[in-house]
C-alpha positions in Angstrom: 5.7 32.8 35.6 9.3 32.8 36.9 8.5 30.1 39.4 7.2 27.8 36.7 10.2 28.6 34.5 12.6 27.7 37.3 10.6 24.6 38.2 10.8 23.4 34.6 14.5 24.3 34.3 15.3 22.4 37.5 13.3 19.3 36.3 15.2 19.5 32.9 11.9 20.0 31.1 11.5 22.4 28.1 11.0 25.9 29.5 11.8 28.2 26.6 8.4 29.7 26.6 8.2 30.2 30.3 11.8 31.6 30.5 11.1 34.1 27.7 7.7 35.2 29.1 9.2 35.6 32.6 12.0 37.8 31.2 9.5 39.9 29.3 7.3 40.4 32.3 10.2 41.3 34.6 11.5 43.8 32.1 8.1 45.3 31.6 7.5 45.6 35.3 10.9 47.2 35.8 10.3 49.7 33.1 6.9 50.7 34.5 8.3 51.1 38.0 11.1 53.3 36.7 8.6 55.5 34.8 6.5 55.9 37.9 9.5 56.7 40.0 10.8 59.3 37.5 7.4 60.9 37.2 6.9 61.0 40.9 10.3 62.7 41.6 9.9 65.1 38.6 13.1 67.1 38.0 14.8 65.7 41.1 14.8 62.3 39.3 17.7 63.6 37.2 19.7 64.8 40.2 22.8 62.6 40.8 22.2 62.5 44.5 19.1 60.3 44.2 20.4 57.7 41.7 17.0 57.6 40.0 18.4 58.6 36.6 21.0 55.8 36.8 18.3 53.2 37.7 16.1 54.6 34.9 18.9 54.0 32.3 19.6 50.5 33.7 16.0 49.4 33.5 16.0 50.2 29.8 18.8 47.8 29.3 16.6 44.9 30.5 14.4 45.3 27.4 17.3 44.8 25.0 19.8 42.6 26.7 20.6 39.7 26.7 17.6 39.3 24.4 15.3 42.0 23.1 11.6 42.0 23.6 11.1 41.7 19.8 13.0 38.3 19.8 10.8 37.2 22.8 7.7 38.2 20.8 9.0 36.1 17.8 9.8 33.1 20.0 6.3 33.2 21.7 4.6 33.7 18.3 6.4 30.7 16.8 6.6 28.2 19.7 3.5 29.1 21.8 1.0 30.5 19.3 2.2 28.2 16.5 2.3 31.2 14.0 4.3 30.7 10.9 7.9 31.8 10.7 8.6 35.1 9.0 11.5 35.1 6.6 
């Protein structure tokens, strides 16, 4: 998805849907990886020596900044699925 988004961006083609979906997929993959890492390390995941806790907090940020996943859902619903706007 990200390769298609970058290709469209470089070709100056509309890429809003691809950009948003690539950002969503990357944030989702990062969150799942952080959860597995924390689960695997157990209580040691919270120890400062391993930096797992810091990465766990940082990966949560990807779901809300610079655009939240809810806004991505709204964009995809309106522009890709042609669902009506909600007011």
